[in-house]
C-alpha positions as CSV (number, residue, x, y, z in Angstrom):
1,X,88.7,-2.3,-23.0
2,X,86.2,-5.0,-24.0
3,X,83.8,-6.4,-21.4
4,X,83.7,-10.1,-20.8
5,X,80.4,-11.6,-21.7
6,X,78.2,-12.3,-18.7
7,X,76.8,-15.8,-18.2
8,X,73.0,-15.9,-18.5
9,X,71.3,-16.6,-15.3
10,X,68.2,-18.8,-15.2
11,X,65.4,-17.8,-12.8
12,X,65.2,-20.1,-9.7
13,X,62.7,-23.0,-10.1
14,X,60.0,-23.0,-7.5
15,X,60.0,-26.2,-5.4
16,X,56.6,-25.3,-3.7
17,X,53.9,-27.8,-4.3
18,X,50.9,-26.7,-6.4
19,X,48.6,-26.6,-3.3
20,X,51.0,-24.1,-1.6
21,X,51.0,-21.9,-4.7
22,X,47.2,-22.0,-4.7
23,X,47.0,-20.9,-1.1
24,X,49.4,-18.0,-1.7
25,X,47.3,-16.9,-4.8
26,X,44.1,-17.1,-2.7
27,X,45.7,-15.0,0.1
28,X,46.7,-12.3,-2.5
29,X,43.2,-12.1,-3.9
30,X,41.6,-11.8,-0.4
31,X,43.9,-9.0,0.7
32,X,42.7,-5.5,0.0
33,X,44.8,-3.7,-2.5
34,X,47.3,-1.4,-0.8
35,X,48.7,1.6,-2.4
36,X,52.4,1.5,-3.1
37,X,54.7,4.5,-3.7
38,X,57.3,4.7,-6.3
39,X,60.0,5.7,-3.8
40,X,60.2,9.3,-5.0
41,X,60.2,12.3,-2.7
42,X,57.6,14.8,-3.8
43,X,57.0,18.5,-3.3
44,X,53.7,19.1,-5.0
45,X,50.7,21.3,-4.4
46,X,49.1,18.4,-2.4
47,X,50.2,18.1,1.2
48,X,52.0,14.8,1.8
49,X,49.6,14.1,4.8
50,X,46.6,13.9,2.5
51,X,48.1,12.7,-0.7
52,X,47.6,9.0,0.2
53,X,43.8,9.6,0.7
54,X,43.4,11.3,-2.6
55,X,45.5,8.7,-4.4
56,X,43.3,6.0,-2.8
57,X,40.1,7.6,-4.0
58,X,41.7,8.0,-7.5
59,X,42.5,4.2,-7.5
60,X,38.8,3.5,-7.0
61,X,38.0,6.1,-9.7
62,X,40.3,4.4,-12.2
63,X,38.9,1.0,-11.4
64,X,35.4,2.2,-11.9
65,X,36.4,3.9,-15.2
66,X,38.3,0.9,-16.5
67,X,35.6,-1.6,-15.5
68,X,32.9,0.5,-17.1
69,X,35.1,0.9,-20.2
70,X,35.3,-2.9,-20.5
71,X,31.6,-3.3,-19.9
72,X,30.7,-0.6,-22.4
73,X,33.0,-2.3,-25.0
74,X,31.2,-5.6,-24.4
75,X,27.8,-3.9,-25.0
76,X,29.2,-2.2,-28.1
77,X,30.1,-5.6,-29.5
78,X,26.8,-7.3,-28.6
79,X,24.0,-4.8,-29.3
80,X,21.5,-5.9,-31.8
81,X,18.1,-5.0,-33.1
82,X,16.6,-2.0,-35.0
83,X,18.6,0.5,-33.0
84,X,21.9,-1.3,-33.6
85,X,23.7,1.3,-35.6
86,X,22.9,4.2,-33.3
87,X,23.8,2.2,-30.1
88,X,26.9,0.8,-31.7
89,X,28.1,4.4,-32.5
90,X,27.0,5.7,-29.0
91,X,28.8,3.0,-27.1
92,X,31.9,3.4,-29.4
93,X,32.1,7.0,-28.4
94,X,31.6,6.2,-24.7
95,X,34.1,3.4,-24.4
96,X,36.8,5.4,-26.2
97,X,36.2,8.3,-23.8
98,X,36.3,6.0,-20.8
99,X,39.6,4.6,-22.0
100,X,41.1,8.1,-22.1
101,X,39.7,9.0,-18.7
102,X,41.1,5.9,-17.1
103,X,44.5,6.7,-18.5
104,X,44.3,10.3,-17.3
105,X,43.2,9.3,-13.8
106,X,46.0,6.6,-13.6
107,X,48.6,9.3,-14.6
108,X,47.3,11.6,-11.8
109,X,47.8,8.7,-9.3
110,X,51.4,8.5,-10.6
111,X,51.9,12.3,-10.3
112,X,50.9,11.9,-6.6
113,X,53.7,9.4,-6.2
114,X,51.6,6.2,-6.0
115,X,51.4,3.3,-8.3
116,X,48.3,3.0,-10.4
117,X,46.2,-0.2,-9.9
118,X,46.5,-3.0,-12.5
119,X,44.9,-6.3,-13.1
120,X,41.3,-7.6,-13.2
121,X,41.4,-8.9,-9.6
122,X,42.5,-5.5,-8.3
123,X,39.9,-3.7,-10.3
124,X,37.2,-6.1,-9.2
125,X,38.2,-5.4,-5.5
126,X,38.1,-1.6,-6.0
127,X,35.1,-1.0,-8.3
128,X,31.3,-0.8,-7.7
129,X,30.6,-1.9,-11.2
130,X,29.5,-5.5,-11.8
131,X,30.9,-6.8,-15.1
132,X,30.5,-10.6,-14.8
133,X,26.9,-10.9,-16.1
134,X,26.2,-13.0,-19.1
135,X,24.9,-11.5,-22.3
136,X,21.5,-9.9,-22.0
137,X,18.9,-8.5,-24.4
138,X,20.0,-5.1,-25.7
139,X,17.5,-3.0,-23.8
140,X,18.6,-4.6,-20.5
141,X,22.3,-4.0,-21.3
142,X,21.7,-0.3,-22.2
143,X,19.6,0.3,-19.0
144,X,22.3,-1.3,-16.9
145,X,25.0,0.9,-18.5
146,X,22.8,4.0,-17.7
147,X,22.5,2.9,-14.1
148,X,26.3,2.2,-13.9
149,X,27.1,5.7,-15.2
150,X,24.8,7.2,-12.6
151,X,26.6,5.1,-9.9
152,X,30.0,6.2,-11.1
153,X,28.9,9.9,-11.2
154,X,27.9,9.7,-7.6
155,X,31.2,8.1,-6.7
156,X,33.2,10.7,-8.6
157,X,31.2,13.3,-6.6
158,X,32.4,11.7,-3.3
159,X,36.0,11.6,-4.5
160,X,35.8,15.2,-5.8
161,X,34.7,16.3,-2.3
162,X,37.6,14.4,-0.7
163,X,40.1,16.0,-3.2
164,X,38.6,19.4,-2.5
165,X,39.0,19.0,1.3
166,X,42.6,17.8,0.7
167,X,43.3,21.0,-1.3
168,X,44.0,18.9,-4.4
169,X,42.5,21.3,-7.0
170,X,43.7,19.4,-10.0
171,X,42.2,16.1,-8.9
172,X,39.0,17.9,-7.8
173,X,38.5,19.5,-11.2
174,X,39.3,16.2,-13.0
175,X,36.7,14.4,-10.9
176,X,34.1,17.1,-11.3
177,X,34.5,16.9,-15.1
178,X,33.9,13.1,-14.8
179,X,30.6,13.7,-13.0
180,X,29.3,15.6,-16.1
181,X,30.5,13.0,-18.5
182,X,28.9,10.1,-16.6
183,X,25.6,12.0,-16.2
184,X,25.5,12.8,-19.9
185,X,26.3,9.2,-20.8
186,X,23.4,8.0,-18.6
187,X,21.0,10.5,-20.2
188,X,22.0,9.4,-23.7
189,X,21.7,5.8,-22.9
190,X,18.3,6.3,-21.2
191,X,17.0,8.4,-24.1
192,X,18.0,5.7,-26.5
193,X,15.5,3.4,-24.7
194,X,12.5,5.7,-25.2
195,X,9.8,4.3,-27.4
């Protein structure tokens, strides 16, 4: 039996004035990001009573990782001077690793039954990394990336302790591994500045 074709439905047209839309958008930006679940019932190794706290820490970790990824990519594109080739290759390796890390952390958030954060405004609200600065001389950009990696390493340490206290061994180990990566990144960046 053939189905009758369905009439296409057009989305409703908003009649709200532009000012009202602007107020709504502003209210969304000022509200702190709230974790949403995906509606699934989970029976994982992480107790449901602490899963929310671990997922919240991981949302900050993914925001830090993604923001540092974008910043490192920008430095990669804009380094110049006698150390160009080495810095270009170093930042290439670092931003690619950060992209993979952000993906793995986001997938862990999903495994805990929460939705991973998305969007620049959400990341800006969750991260401690500043990525709005204009282009700077290469040594300043590299020194800033080194400091940012140290900052993220300290945050990953805080989040790892929280995951450990919650009994989330997988998230704990993932975050501890991130500490080592960020400390090594900082060392390599600092060493590249030595004269």
